[in-house]
C-alpha positions as a Python dict, from the first residue, in 0.01 Angstrom:
ca = {
    (1, 'M'): (0, 0, 0),
    (2, 'K'): (30, -323, 197),
    (3, 'Y'): (242, -474, -85),
    (4, 'L'): (479, -174, -84),
    (5, 'L'): (511, -193, 294),
    (6, 'N'): (613, -560, 270),
    (7, 'E'): (869, -470, 2),
    (8, 'D'): (1015, -203, 228),
    (9, 'I'): (1044, -445, 516),
    (10, 'V'): (1221, -702, 301),
    (11, 'F'): (1458, -436, 162),
    (12, 'L'): (1550, -306, 508),
    (13, 'T'): (1600, -658, 638),
    (14, 'F'): (1848, -753, 367),
    (15, 'R'): (2019, -414, 397),
    (16, 'Y'): (2062, -475, 769),
    (17, 'F'): (2223, -815, 714),
    (18, 'R'): (2457, -689, 442),
    (19, 'G'): (2569, -388, 640),
    (20, 'R'): (2681, -556, 964),
    (21, 'S'): (3003, -733, 1054),
    (22, 'P'): (3027, -1105, 969),
    (23, 'F'): (2998, -1201, 1337),
    (24, 'L'): (2681, -999, 1394),
    (25, 'K'): (2532, -1125, 1069),
    (26, 'L'): (2596, -1482, 1186),
    (27, 'M'): (2441, -1414, 1527),
    (28, 'S'): (2135, -1251, 1369),
    (29, 'S'): (2092, -1536, 1123),
    (30, 'L'): (2118, -1800, 1396),
    (31, 'S'): (1870, -1610, 1615),
    (32, 'I'): (1617, -1583, 1333),
    (33, 'I'): (1663, -1951, 1249),
    (34, 'G'): (1610, -2029, 1619),
    (35, 'V'): (1282, -1839, 1624),
    (36, 'G'): (1173, -2010, 1302),
    (37, 'V'): (1256, -2356, 1433),
    (38, 'G'): (1085, -2281, 1765),
    (39, 'V'): (766, -2158, 1600),
    (40, 'A'): (764, -2450, 1353),
    (41, 'T'): (814, -2699, 1637),
    (42, 'L'): (537, -2534, 1838),
    (43, 'I'): (296, -2560, 1544),
    (44, 'V'): (386, -2924, 1477),
    (45, 'V'): (358, -3032, 1841),
    (46, 'L'): (25, -2855, 1894),
    (47, 'S'): (-108, -3009, 1572),
    (48, 'V'): (0, -3356, 1683),
    (49, 'M'): (-152, -3311, 2030),
    (50, 'T'): (-477, -3181, 1883),
    (51, 'G'): (-490, -3470, 1635),
    (52, 'L'): (-415, -3722, 1910),
    (53, 'R'): (-692, -3584, 2128),
    (54, 'K'): (-938, -3592, 1836),
    (55, 'Q'): (-847, -3949, 1739),
    (56, 'L'): (-861, -4070, 2099),
    (57, 'K'): (-1194, -3898, 2149),
    (58, 'E'): (-1340, -4066, 1840),
    (59, 'K'): (-1224, -4410, 1957),
    (60, 'I'): (-1349, -4366, 2313),
    (61, 'L'): (-1685, -4222, 2211),
    (62, 'G'): (-1723, -4490, 1947),
    (63, 'I'): (-1732, -4776, 2195),
    (64, 'T'): (-1827, -4623, 2533),
    (65, 'P'): (-2163, -4467, 2625),
    (66, 'H'): (-2199, -4096, 2557),
    (67, 'I'): (-2425, -4090, 2863),
    (68, 'L'): (-2435, -4355, 3137),
    (69, 'I'): (-2757, -4369, 3336),
    (70, 'T'): (-2773, -4522, 3684),
    (71, 'K'): (-3040, -4517, 3952),
    (72, 'Y'): (-3010, -4360, 4294),
    (73, 'G'): (-2945, -4629, 4553),
    (74, 'G'): (-3014, -4935, 4347),
    (75, 'V'): (-3053, -5126, 4026),
    (76, 'I'): (-3278, -5062, 3728),
    (77, 'E'): (-3578, -5292, 3705),
    (78, 'G'): (-3826, -5283, 3420),
    (79, 'W'): (-3557, -5128, 3201),
    (80, 'E'): (-3744, -5204, 2877),
    (81, 'K'): (-4002, -4931, 2939),
    (82, 'F'): (-3736, -4687, 3058),
    (83, 'V'): (-3526, -4746, 2745),
    (84, 'D'): (-3828, -4673, 2523),
    (85, 'E'): (-3889, -4345, 2708),
    (86, 'V'): (-3527, -4229, 2676),
    (87, 'K'): (-3531, -4304, 2301),
    (88, 'K'): (-3797, -4036, 2257),
    (89, 'I'): (-3557, -3760, 2366),
    (90, 'K'): (-3430, -3549, 2076),
    (91, 'G'): (-3072, -3621, 1975),
    (92, 'V'): (-3066, -3976, 2114),
    (93, 'R'): (-2949, -4236, 1859),
    (94, 'D'): (-2929, -4563, 2054),
    (95, 'V'): (-3026, -4672, 2404),
    (96, 'F'): (-2950, -5011, 2557),
    (97, 'P'): (-2914, -5171, 2902),
    (98, 'L'): (-2563, -5243, 3022),
    (99, 'I'): (-2394, -5461, 3282),
    (100, 'V'): (-2019, -5431, 3339),
    (101, 'G'): (-1831, -5673, 3562),
    (102, 'N'): (-1497, -5842, 3622),
    (103, 'S'): (-1448, -6212, 3554),
    (104, 'I'): (-1187, -6473, 3468),
    (105, 'L'): (-1141, -6605, 3114),
    (106, 'K'): (-990, -6952, 3081),
    (107, 'K'): (-847, -7116, 2769),
    (108, 'D'): (-698, -7461, 2833),
    (109, 'E'): (-461, -7401, 3126),
    (110, 'I'): (-426, -7026, 3071),
    (111, 'T'): (-638, -6782, 3273),
    (112, 'T'): (-660, -6404, 3269),
    (113, 'S'): (-881, -6138, 3422),
    (114, 'V'): (-1125, -5967, 3185),
    (115, 'V'): (-1396, -5702, 3191),
    (116, 'L'): (-1733, -5821, 3066),
    (117, 'Q'): (-1935, -5567, 2868),
    (118, 'C'): (-2286, -5711, 2864),
    (119, 'I'): (-2532, -5572, 2608),
    (120, 'P'): (-2844, -5728, 2450),
    (121, 'S'): (-2719, -5862, 2116),
    (122, 'K'): (-3036, -5744, 1941),
    (123, 'Y'): (-2941, -5383, 2022),
    (124, 'V'): (-2599, -5399, 1857),
    (125, 'K'): (-2660, -5610, 1546),
    (126, 'D'): (-2750, -5301, 1344),
    (127, 'A'): (-2552, -5051, 1552),
    (128, 'L'): (-2282, -4882, 1344),
    (129, 'F'): (-2101, -4760, 1656),
    (130, 'F'): (-2012, -5122, 1741),
    (131, 'R'): (-1985, -5276, 1396),
    (132, 'K'): (-1703, -5042, 1288),
    (133, 'F'): (-1478, -5187, 1561),
    (134, 'L'): (-1543, -5548, 1460),
    (135, 'K'): (-1214, -5653, 1299),
    (136, 'Y'): (-1343, -5984, 1168),
    (137, 'G'): (-1606, -6242, 1249),
    (138, 'E'): (-1965, -6179, 1354),
    (139, 'I'): (-2127, -5975, 1629),
    (140, 'F'): (-2186, -6174, 1948),
    (141, 'S'): (-2513, -6354, 2014),
    (142, 'D'): (-2648, -6595, 2274),
    (143, 'G'): (-2367, -6836, 2365),
    (144, 'K'): (-2111, -6642, 2158),
    (145, 'V'): (-1880, -6354, 2252),
    (146, 'N'): (-1652, -6092, 2096),
    (147, 'V'): (-1308, -6042, 2249),
    (148, 'G'): (-1053, -5763, 2220),
    (149, 'H'): (-780, -5797, 1957),
    (150, 'Q'): (-494, -5785, 2209),
    (151, 'L'): (-668, -6033, 2440),
    (152, 'A'): (-709, -6275, 2149),
    (153, 'K'): (-342, -6229, 2063),
    (154, 'N'): (-226, -6288, 2420),
    (155, 'L'): (-426, -6610, 2458),
    (156, 'N'): (-385, -6724, 2096),
    (157, 'L'): (-761, -6710, 2040),
    (158, 'D'): (-942, -6714, 1708),
    (159, 'V'): (-1298, -6719, 1580),
    (160, 'G'): (-1458, -7055, 1660),
    (161, 'D'): (-1250, -7122, 1974),
    (162, 'K'): (-1432, -7201, 2296),
    (163, 'V'): (-1340, -7046, 2630),
    (164, 'L'): (-1469, -7066, 2986),
    (165, 'I'): (-1587, -6757, 3174),
    (166, 'V'): (-1565, -6782, 3553),
    (167, 'S'): (-1772, -6537, 3756),
    (168, 'P'): (-1684, -6409, 4107),
    (169, 'Y'): (-2044, -6491, 4202),
    (170, 'G'): (-2175, -6835, 4278),
    (171, 'G'): (-2323, -7049, 4551),
    (172, 'A'): (-2218, -7235, 4862),
    (173, 'T'): (-2233, -7616, 4854),
    (174, 'I'): (-2117, -7895, 5080),
    (175, 'F'): (-1794, -7889, 4880),
    (176, 'G'): (-1745, -7516, 4936),
    (177, 'F'): (-1801, -7213, 4716),
    (178, 'I'): (-1874, -7296, 4350),
    (179, 'P'): (-1851, -6998, 4109),
    (180, 'N'): (-2090, -6950, 3821),
    (181, 'T'): (-1932, -7052, 3491),
    (182, 'T'): (-2032, -7066, 3128),
    (183, 'E'): (-1860, -7196, 2817),
    (184, 'V'): (-1886, -6965, 2516),
    (185, 'E'): (-1766, -6957, 2158),
    (186, 'I'): (-1570, -6666, 2011),
    (187, 'S'): (-1764, -6529, 1714),
    (188, 'G'): (-1563, -6214, 1644),
    (189, 'I'): (-1256, -6006, 1727),
    (190, 'V'): (-1296, -5640, 1822),
    (191, 'E'): (-1023, -5377, 1787),
    (192, 'V'): (-1089, -5040, 1949),
    (193, 'G'): (-730, -4919, 1912),
    (194, 'I'): (-670, -4858, 2284),
    (195, 'F'): (-439, -5121, 2433),
    (196, 'D'): (-590, -5121, 2784),
    (197, 'W'): (-933, -5196, 2638),
    (198, 'D'): (-835, -5438, 2363),
    (199, 'S'): (-650, -5652, 2618),
    (200, 'V'): (-937, -5697, 2868),
    (201, 'F'): (-1277, -5636, 2703),
    (202, 'V'): (-1516, -5923, 2634),
    (203, 'F'): (-1856, -5841, 2479),
    (204, 'L'): (-2146, -6079, 2530),
    (205, 'D'): (-2523, -6093, 2551),
    (206, 'I'): (-2671, -5947, 2867),
    (207, 'S'): (-2872, -6262, 2944),
    (208, 'Q'): (-2548, -6454, 3000),
    (209, 'C'): (-2419, -6186, 3237),
    (210, 'Q'): (-2741, -6195, 3434),
    (211, 'E'): (-2680, -6564, 3493),
    (212, 'L'): (-2310, -6519, 3572),
    (213, 'F'): (-2367, -6232, 3815),
    (214, 'D'): (-2700, -6356, 3958),
    (215, 'T'): (-2871, -6027, 3873),
    (216, 'G'): (-3206, -6167, 3768),
    (217, 'S'): (-3389, -5942, 3522),
    (218, 'W'): (-3245, -5611, 3643),
    (219, 'V'): (-2950, -5418, 3502),
    (220, 'S'): (-2699, -5187, 3667),
    (221, 'S'): (-2708, -4908, 3410),
    (222, 'V'): (-2843, -4788, 3076),
    (223, 'A'): (-2615, -4659, 2800),
    (224, 'V'): (-2711, -4376, 2565),
    (225, 'M'): (-2546, -4299, 2229),
    (226, 'L'): (-2610, -3956, 2076),
    (227, 'D'): (-2614, -3816, 1723),
    (228, 'E'): (-2384, -3539, 1849),
    (229, 'P'): (-2164, -3652, 2143),
    (230, 'D'): (-2064, -3291, 2221),
    (231, 'K'): (-2421, -3230, 2339),
    (232, 'A'): (-2392, -3497, 2609),
    (233, 'D'): (-2404, -3243, 2895),
    (234, 'F'): (-2721, -3086, 2758),
    (235, 'V'): (-2900, -3417, 2695),
    (236, 'S'): (-2796, -3559, 3034),
    (237, 'G'): (-2958, -3254, 3196),
    (238, 'I'): (-3282, -3328, 3009),
    (239, 'I'): (-3272, -3692, 3122),
    (240, 'E'): (-3220, -3600, 3488),
    (241, 'S'): (-3498, -3341, 3481),
    (242, 'T'): (-3736, -3586, 3310),
    (243, 'F'): (-3644, -3881, 3534),
    (244, 'P'): (-3542, -3736, 3875),
    (245, 'E'): (-3474, -4078, 4028),
    (246, 'F'): (-3189, -4141, 3782),
    (247, 'V'): (-2835, -4007, 3750),
    (248, 'A'): (-2715, -3930, 3394),
    (249, 'L'): (-2336, -3908, 3362),
    (250, 'P'): (-2210, -3759, 3030),
    (251, 'W'): (-1879, -3875, 2884),
    (252, 'T'): (-1725, -3541, 2983),
    (253, 'R'): (-1748, -3667, 3343),
    (254, 'T'): (-1687, -4040, 3301),
    (255, 'Q'): (-1374, -3975, 3090),
    (256, 'K'): (-1282, -3650, 3266),
    (257, 'N'): (-941, -3759, 3400),
    (258, 'L'): (-813, -3882, 3064),
    (259, 'F'): (-901, -3568, 2870),
    (260, 'A'): (-783, -3344, 3156),
    (261, 'A'): (-442, -3516, 3139),
    (262, 'L'): (-425, -3461, 2762),
    (263, 'R'): (-519, -3095, 2804),
    (264, 'L'): (-255, -3047, 3076),
    (265, 'E'): (10, -3212, 2858),
    (266, 'K'): (-80, -2982, 2569),
    (267, 'I'): (-48, -2675, 2792),
    (268, 'G'): (289, -2795, 2922),
    (269, 'M'): (426, -2851, 2573),
    (270, 'T'): (305, -2506, 2466),
    (271, 'L'): (483, -2339, 2758),
    (272, 'V'): (811, -2524, 2701),
    (273, 'L'): (820, -2453, 2328),
    (274, 'G'): (706, -2096, 2387),
    (275, 'L'): (1011, -2042, 2608),
    (276, 'I'): (1232, -2154, 2318),
    (277, 'V'): (1082, -1880, 2101),
    (278, 'V'): (1126, -1623, 2380),
    (279, 'V'): (1495, -1713, 2426),
    (280, 'A'): (1557, -1687, 2052),
    (281, 'S'): (1379, -1350, 2047),
    (282, 'F'): (1609, -1219, 2322),
    (283, 'N'): (1906, -1329, 2114),
    (284, 'I'): (1780, -1119, 1823),
    (285, 'L'): (1725, -824, 2057),
    (286, 'S'): (2079, -852, 2190),
    (287, 'T'): (2226, -830, 1839),
    (288, 'L'): (2030, -512, 1769),
    (289, 'T'): (2171, -328, 2071),
}
């Protein structure tokens, strides 16, 4: 019955086009083509936006913590025991301490500002989430760092080159303020695929950051990677209920602005292209009256 109904619709449609004046047939054809193009464009744009969001999400969640844990009113001391406790929570894949800070990177006479991502090298040597972004070279270790692909390109850096990291922290001497510095060797190039990150990120062992930033043995935060990143809100709730003195921020909050902007852009494109379909539909209606 459904097949016969479709045949009837097709028959009436062609009969309608053959029975009208050439002008009305042209108007009807153009209106239908307009609706078709509008719908096709809407499908393509929504598919592209959905794919972009998915790809961006995979890149961001591949290199940034799914949950970032900080402590109310202070730093995290004795983080080793805390890390072991968090690892016991179901769904948690990796847990490691993290220090993030701004510094200056100097190569010969060229200097640029960078963001140091400080992680214990022993935690990332077997971590697939980091290794898949290593373009070439080896994962950082004590005295060696990984730099972003775009940063290496801007400063003409390569594996084996030595650079100087200058910290904003230091000490006062009779000659004035002397910043903490350390010379490191580049052991690998990392490419996340996001320009703003690849042009500023430097990954190094946390012990070097503790010396550069004068933090001692404490860390500022603890990063958590999950088997299923979409459960970050649920797991962060478990962490906060288990450890009330800590704040657990899921990626849905730390990356909220970026994904909200993508969602708003998708809605805007849907409305604009939807109006195209509506206008074309009114054109068809006008030819029928």
